[in-house]
C-alpha positions in Angstrom: -62.1 172.7 -57.3 -62.0 170.9 -53.9 -65.8 170.8 -53.8 -66.0 169.5 -57.4 -63.6 166.7 -56.6 -65.7 165.7 -53.6 -68.9 165.8 -55.6 -67.3 163.8 -58.4 -66.3 161.1 -55.9 -69.9 161.0 -54.5 -71.3 160.6 -58.0 -68.9 157.8 -58.8 -69.9 156.0 -55.6 -73.6 156.5 -56.5 -73.0 155.0 -59.9 -71.1 152.1 -58.5 -74.0 151.5 -56.0 -76.6 151.5 -58.8 -74.5 149.2 -60.9 -74.1 146.8 -58.0 -77.9 146.7 -57.5 -78.3 145.9 -61.2 -75.6 143.3 -61.1 -76.6 141.5 -57.9 -79.2 139.2 -59.5 -76.6 138.1 -62.1 -73.9 137.2 -59.6 -75.2 133.7 -58.7 -71.6 132.4 -59.0 -70.5 134.8 -56.3 -73.3 134.3 -53.8 -73.3 130.5 -54.5 -69.5 130.4 -53.8 -69.9 132.3 -50.6 -72.9 130.2 -49.5 -72.6 126.7 -51.1 -75.1 125.2 -48.7 -77.9 127.6 -49.9 -80.0 126.3 -52.8 -81.2 129.7 -53.9 -78.5 132.2 -53.1 -79.7 135.0 -55.5 -82.4 137.3 -54.3 -84.9 137.6 -57.1 -88.3 137.9 -55.4 -88.4 141.6 -55.9 -86.4 144.1 -57.9 -83.6 145.7 -55.9 -84.5 149.1 -57.4 -88.1 148.7 -56.1 -86.7 147.9 -52.7 -84.4 150.9 -52.9 -87.3 153.2 -53.8 -89.4 152.0 -50.9 -86.5 152.2 -48.5 -85.8 155.8 -49.5 -89.5 156.8 -49.1 -89.6 155.3 -45.7 -86.3 156.7 -44.4 -86.4 160.1 -46.0 -90.1 160.6 -45.1 -89.4 159.8 -41.5 -86.3 162.0 -41.5 -88.3 164.9 -42.8 -90.9 164.5 -40.0 -88.1 164.1 -37.4 -86.4 167.3 -38.7 -89.6 169.3 -38.4 -90.1 168.1 -34.8 -86.5 168.5 -33.8 -86.2 172.0 -35.2 -89.5 173.1 -33.6 -88.3 171.7 -30.3 -84.9 173.4 -30.7 -86.4 176.8 -31.5 -88.8 176.5 -28.5 -86.0 175.5 -26.1 -83.9 178.5 -27.1 -86.7 181.1 -26.8 -86.8 183.2 -23.6 -90.2 181.7 -22.7 -89.2 178.1 -23.5 -85.8 177.7 -21.9 -87.4 176.2 -18.8 -88.7 173.4 -21.0 -85.3 172.5 -22.3 -84.6 169.7 -19.8 -88.1 168.2 -20.4 -87.7 168.3 -24.1 -84.3 166.8 -24.0 -85.5 164.0 -21.7 -88.5 163.2 -23.9 -86.5 163.1 -27.1 -83.8 161.1 -25.4 -86.4 158.6 -24.1 -87.8 158.4 -27.7 -84.4 157.4 -29.1 -83.6 155.1 -26.2 -86.5 152.7 -27.0 -85.3 150.3 -29.7 -87.0 150.8 -33.0 -88.0 147.1 -33.2 -89.8 147.5 -29.8 -91.6 150.6 -31.1 -92.7 148.7 -34.2 -93.9 145.8 -32.1 -95.9 148.1 -29.7 -97.4 150.1 -32.6 -98.5 147.0 -34.7 -101.9 146.6 -32.9 -102.8 150.2 -33.5 -101.2 150.9 -36.9 -101.2 147.4 -38.5 -98.5 145.9 -40.7 -96.7 148.0 -43.3 -95.0 151.4 -43.4 -96.8 153.2 -40.6 -95.2 151.6 -37.5 -91.8 151.8 -39.3 -92.1 155.5 -39.9 -93.2 156.1 -36.3 -90.1 154.2 -35.0 -87.8 156.0 -37.3 -89.2 159.4 -36.4 -88.7 158.7 -32.7 -85.2 157.5 -33.3 -84.1 160.4 -35.4 -85.5 163.4 -33.5 -82.9 163.7 -30.8 -79.9 164.7 -32.9 -81.9 167.3 -34.7 -83.1 168.8 -31.4 -79.6 169.0 -30.0 -78.1 170.3 -33.2 -80.7 173.1 -33.4 -80.2 174.0 -29.7 -76.4 174.0 -30.1 -76.5 176.1 -33.3 -79.0 178.7 -32.0 -77.2 179.0 -28.7 -73.9 179.5 -30.5 -75.1 182.7 -32.2 -72.9 185.6 -30.8 -74.8 187.8 -28.4 -73.3 190.9 -30.1 -75.0 189.9 -33.4 -78.3 189.6 -31.7 -77.9 193.0 -30.0 -77.1 194.5 -33.4 -80.2 192.9 -34.9 -82.4 194.3 -32.1 -80.8 197.7 -32.6 -81.9 198.0 -36.1 -85.5 197.1 -35.1 -85.8 193.4 -35.9 -88.5 191.5 -34.0 -88.0 188.0 -32.5 -89.3 186.0 -35.4 -87.5 188.1 -38.0 -84.3 187.7 -36.1 -84.8 184.0 -36.0 -85.4 183.7 -39.7 -82.8 186.2 -41.0 -80.1 186.1 -38.4 -80.1 183.1 -36.0 -81.0 180.3 -38.4 -78.6 181.3 -41.1 -75.7 181.4 -38.5 -76.8 178.2 -36.9 -77.3 176.4 -40.3 -73.9 174.5 -40.4 -74.6 172.9 -37.0 -78.2 172.2 -37.9 -77.2 170.6 -41.2 -74.7 168.4 -39.4 -77.5 167.2 -37.1 -79.9 166.6 -40.1 -77.1 164.6 -41.8 -76.9 162.4 -38.8 -80.7 162.0 -38.6 -80.9 161.0 -42.3 -78.1 158.4 -42.0 -79.6 156.9 -38.8 -83.0 156.7 -40.5 -81.6 155.0 -43.6 -79.5 152.6 -41.7 -82.4 151.7 -39.3 -85.2 151.5 -41.8 -84.3 147.9 -42.6 -86.0 146.8 -39.4 -89.3 147.8 -40.9 -89.3 144.6 -42.9 -90.2 142.9 -39.6 -93.5 144.7 -39.8 -94.0 143.9 -43.5 -92.7 147.3 -44.9 -90.9 146.7 -48.2 -87.3 148.0 -48.0 -83.7 146.8 -48.4 -84.2 144.9 -45.1 -86.8 142.6 -46.8 -84.1 140.1 -48.0 -82.6 140.1 -44.5 -85.9 139.1 -42.9 -86.6 136.5 -45.6 -83.1 135.2 -45.3 -83.4 134.9 -41.5 -86.7 133.1 -41.8 -85.3 130.6 -44.3 -81.8 130.2 -43.0 -80.5 131.9 -46.1 -77.3 133.8 -45.3 -76.9 135.0 -48.9 -80.1 137.0 -48.7 -79.0 138.4 -45.3 -75.6 139.4 -46.7 -77.1 141.1 -49.8 -79.7 143.1 -47.8 -77.2 144.1 -45.2 -74.6 145.1 -47.8 -76.9 147.4 -49.7 -78.4 148.9 -46.6 -75.0 149.8 -45.2 -73.8 151.1 -48.6 -76.8 153.3 -49.0 -76.3 154.8 -45.5 -72.7 155.5 -46.3 -73.5 157.0 -49.6 -76.1 159.3 -48.0 -73.6 160.4 -45.4 -71.1 161.3 -48.1 -73.7 163.1 -50.2 -75.0 165.2 -47.4 -71.5 166.1 -46.4 -71.4 168.2 -49.6 -73.9 170.5 -48.1 -71.6 171.4 -45.2 -69.1 174.2 -45.5 -65.6 172.9 -46.4 -63.1 172.9 -43.6 -60.2 175.2 -43.9 
């Protein structure tokens, strides 16, 4: 019952978000009232639903790649032969996140050109670290007695990883994946600086034309989508008792 109420709340928020996207072009009185100095306060250059679709493709695609890299790094760092690489992996992933995404995009533009590619690269680098640390924490948290029992019944290393370690580490790993997805969605808006179509496009257009209404609309829907993703992914986590 508790889970169903949580799910119903998320569904209601998703419906409200989609209705807001549909209503935004029809709310000229609202945007005009908030920004009376702006001649064209209503974003109508591209459908909000088209921007939403592009934004999700960018952010979720990047999050999927970051998840694969982070999980692979976490598994490597917790294997007997890879533990010595843990400080190096953590330093590399930390450095990747420390570089601002807008700087990564700017540096990647000469090689990758304008569009989605430099944005995906920036988002992948930004989202890898929490997945790596979540995977390491989850796998290190598996009780040694459980591992000894698995070895006692003849399980090999990879079978233990797939059937024992990963299932027990899953709650921590899912929490890190949740963070990576939310970071990716919230940060994807900067991709509009490189010409990637997303919910950040109105923000960039608004900044270029001194149109605060566009900036507010793009920022509002980007933040709302990130919060909605956070609430949705929380449903995958075990309920706290």
